C-alpha positions in Angstrom: 3.4 23.6 -6.9 5.3 22.6 -3.8 5.9 18.9 -3.1 3.9 17.3 -0.4 5.3 14.4 1.7 3.9 11.2 3.1 5.9 9.7 5.9 5.8 6.0 6.7 5.9 4.6 10.2 9.7 4.2 10.2 10.3 8.0 10.1 10.9 9.7 13.5 8.0 12.1 14.5 10.6 14.9 14.9 11.1 15.0 11.2 7.4 15.6 10.5 7.3 18.2 13.3 10.4 20.0 12.0 9.0 20.2 8.5 5.6 21.5 9.7 7.4 24.2 11.6 8.8 25.2 8.3 5.3 25.1 6.7 6.0 22.0 4.6 3.0 19.9 3.9 3.4 16.5 5.6 1.1 13.7 6.6 2.2 10.6 8.4 1.0 7.0 8.0 -0.1 7.1 11.6 -2.2 10.2 11.1 -3.7 8.6 8.0 -4.6 5.4 9.8 -2.3 3.5 7.4 0.6 2.4 9.7 -0.3 -1.3 9.3 -0.3 -1.2 5.5 2.3 -3.2 3.5 5.0 -1.4 1.7 3.3 -1.7 -1.7 0.0 -0.4 -0.1 1.9 2.5 1.5 3.4 3.5 -1.8 0.0 3.3 -3.4 -1.6 5.3 -0.6 1.0 8.1 -0.9 0.2 8.2 -4.7 -3.5 8.3 -4.1 -2.9 11.4 -1.9 -0.6 13.0 -4.5 2.4 12.8 -2.2 6.0 11.6 -2.4 6.8 8.9 0.2 9.7 9.6 2.6 11.0 6.5 4.3 13.9 5.1 6.3 12.8 1.5 5.5 15.2 -0.4 3.2 12.3 -2.7 2.1 10.5 0.2 0.4 13.6 0.6 -1.9 13.0 -3.0 -3.1 9.4 -2.1 -3.9 10.3 1.1 -5.7 13.0 -0.8 -7.7 10.4 -3.5 -8.6 8.0 -0.8 -9.9 10.7 0.9 -11.9 11.7 -2.4 -13.5 8.1 -3.3 -14.3 7.2 0.3 -15.4 4.5 0.7 -12.7 3.9 4.3 -11.9 4.6 5.8 -8.5 4.9 9.4 -7.3 8.4 8.9 -6.0 10.4 7.8 -2.9 12.9 9.7 -0.9 15.1 7.5 1.3 17.5 8.3 4.2 19.3 5.5 6.1 18.5 5.8 9.8 22.2 5.9 10.7 23.4 7.8 7.7 21.8 11.1 8.1 20.7 13.2 11.1 17.2 14.4 11.8 18.3 18.0 11.2 19.8 17.1 7.9 16.6 15.2 6.8 14.5 18.3 7.7 16.9 20.6 5.8 17.1 18.5 2.7 13.4 17.7 2.6 12.4 21.3 3.0 14.7 22.3 0.1 13.2 19.5 -2.1 9.7 20.6 -1.1 10.3 24.3 -2.0 12.3 23.9 -5.3 11.0 20.6 -6.6 8.0 19.9 -8.7 5.9 16.8 -8.2 6.8 15.4 -11.6 10.5 15.7 -10.8 10.2 12.6 -8.6 7.8 10.5 -10.7 9.1 6.9 -10.8 12.3 8.0 -9.0 14.2 7.2 -5.8 16.2 10.0 -4.2 18.6 9.5 -1.4 19.4 11.8 1.5 21.6 13.5 2.4 21.7 15.5 -0.8 
């Protein structure tokens, strides 16, 4: 099963559009009506929808680390620093992860882009 992504409000819209053009399943927090949720709530919402959260928000790394330490399940976080990776590189790497990864590959994990 291909991975599905949930993008928080810090991710440029161009990344979601680029992935959709490549037929990668993406939903954004804005589309979901969840753009005002807190970081823990966003991570929970992504999990409820069976999606891996992609973010460029450093604070979500703190929440993921807290859950790892406390053994609280989450479906995974993929993080890219806003200045450390281009939009094109994000699209390329996320597409590859979506196509070759399995959902359980990211359970309780944080992955960093670029690959």
